[in-house]
Phi, psi and omega in degrees: 000138181284136169263149186229163173275185184296337181265007180088000179273175179266162175263116188244139171255129179242118170267155180074028183292341177272358181271182186297309182282314183301320180294338177265334181289320184307307180296332177292319177295318178297318179297328179281359176093010180272158172266137187237133169243129180255135174262127182216139175292325179235088183305332182297339179292341180267355189302320188265003176292143184298339181260007188301322183287351184258001182237161171263138180245126177249129178279129180174180183221144184292347177265005182248111183305314187295313183290325177293317179300318179294320181291335183280347185299131176065023181262139176267314185230127181247122180265124180255102186234032181240156168209160189260021183306325183274004186269356178120189186295339180266027187295331180295319178294318179296316177301316182298314181296315182296318180295320179297314179299316182299314180295316181297315181289327177294318179295316181296328182273355180077026177298136185282325183208144169253137174239126186233138174250114180239194183258147177284121182259149182289150178285147173063023174247117180302147183304324183294341181265351179287160174295152179306323180298307180294321181298318181292319180297322179292320180295319177301317178301316180296318180298316180292322178294331180267008187284345186093355175253128177308129188232137170254114180250101179275138182237117182240152175269247179276125179261122181259118178192153179302128177089351179287151181299320180297316181292317180297320178297312179298315185296310185289322177299315185288319183288326188268342186235095176296331175236128185233131165263112194240161173294162182293341182292352176292346179262003180281138179281136179221164179233089183289163179220141178289143180299330178296323177289323177301314181296321179297318179291323179297313180295315182295333182293342182298334186257014180295148178300152184299334183283350181278120179213088188195173174270154174226128172281131177235134181197167176280183183281351187254134171248120184208169178272165177297327176299317177300320181295322178295318178293323178294319177297317179302320179294314180297321181276003179060045175254155175299155178301137183272144174266116187241122184240100180293141178234115186298332188281357178281106180286166176304322180295312179294318182291329178293324176291324176296315176298319181297328180282331186267326187245169176288347183282116183291161183302327182295331176269323182294328184298308179298328176295315180295319179296323179293327182283357175290337186251150173286120181240097184232139180296142178254355176200164177228043183293343179303330182293341176292334183250328178234086188300144176275136176272183178303131180076007179247145352292160183293146173292162180295324178296317178295319180298318178294319180297316180296317180295316181294323178298317178299317180297314183292331179269003180056045179241045179272111186281323175221156180229163178303327182282000174298327178277163181288162184243141183304137171083003182268152178288152181225003181291136177289159178298126181293136181272337178288119183303325181272344180046054177054037176086359181285160180283140179214108180270143179224152171229114186245133177230137179223139180214142167281144187238133179277065182193158175289157183303326182293327177293319177296318181297322180297325176292316180299312184291340180267008185291154176085181183060224181290339179283343178073192188242016169063021172195135173040070181306323181295324181292318177296320180296316178298317179298323177294317179295319178299322179295319179297321183296334179258018174089011180276184185279341179071188188259002192259013177289336177066212184234154173287320183226137186290339186238330187245142176240155172221157181304133181097344178298141168278146182218092188054238179260029173240168171226140181288116181263328180205144174224129166244098189311130180085353185227308191225135168234119178245127180246140175253131183290137174240010172283164180286119182220152173277055182158191180246142185220147177223157174227123180246139177229126183244138169251103184248167181253123180280178182297330181271006180088348177281168182283149172235123183262128176234132184230132181225121171261133184235135179223127174250108186288149174252101177074189183298323180298323179295317177297317180296322179299311183301313183289335178285330182261345184302327178299337182270354184296327179299325180280315185283299184284322177296313179297323179298312180299316181295316184288325175296318179297317179295320179297322178295321177297317178295321179297317180295328180277358179090010178266183179279143177279000000 
């Protein structure tokens, strides 16, 4: 029997709330009248989401029995929207352990239903021949289905939505390359689905009868090749038809690096997407409609899904992005608060300037940094650093921003990630480019004695071994141009903004 909150809704636990799907699912559940508890390793990353004040946040990790057990208390429906792909080469083992813990704790807490979003796997392909990514997603589904808790395991192929990795890959390839020499997987048949339909099925799955414990294939009405999707995107974006020339010898590894050079999606993310596209992934049933009925025009066609996603991008209304989740190989340690850091080396570069503008004008420039606004010093140097990062498998400089004006904790910002924001005062960024150490960049909008703004900028680097020390001293001669120029130009931009001019 379902237990409900005072408004008649269910009590839902959402894992992966800082990710692409989870960050969009939470407001949909709230809109449906449900109560939501989010599980997060770093609760502060949820602080700036517009729905943050309406949810309960539990600190924990899916691989920790105790924290999962605590988060499961009094929960009716538990959403499993995480995977360990970004955790390194042992991600399949981590996924397996996390799914087992999640199922065991859900059963012990009396959770009525688990809802899982996994990948659509091809028919008649043995598990050992699947890509590690698809194989692990399928295994997680089986573990949850065998947990003793009724489980809805949704299986989707390519998800089309503003900010999704699949959409960004498609968009940048099509827009930037009128003529493409492509891998053979562009001829593989797939059945994409709009993110709006994915969310609708996820929300609707909460009310499935207790006897339902199975997988459901979910997809849109169109079955087409990736080449067809690129041509369809070109049509929707009003671009000339693209010339696409498949080349069989481009392996998933090579093609992922090719994708990484052309699009903002790094090779580490592009590879599992490319490996998944090697197989025909087409739905074999649409039984989900028996439990979550489709309305008129649902599910959306691929053309409509592309149009909606592109419209969101052009209107700068992208609520979550693929880069909301962490990326393989990036540092994640927070900036140490101990000045001596237990005796460890900590290099800093500090710049301070008085600004002929009020503090709020300076803050607007600081919060708008990156993406199309750039970094206010030597654009060519930042571009070269981004390309070098891509060449060694890093995220590069082209991830841009989720929102052109506003930032929130956890946002990716080119090859940085927002670690802390004190609105009107502090923006702290953690470097996610490949470095022999850990790095942060802090920007402060302070108030001087005369009421005008005072700009303070601090770059911090903690070297890893001898190579880290050598790196700092090799680049320090350029800091006067890069960091010094950055401080001066940010200050000037704030002055122009205060005077009513363009930044």
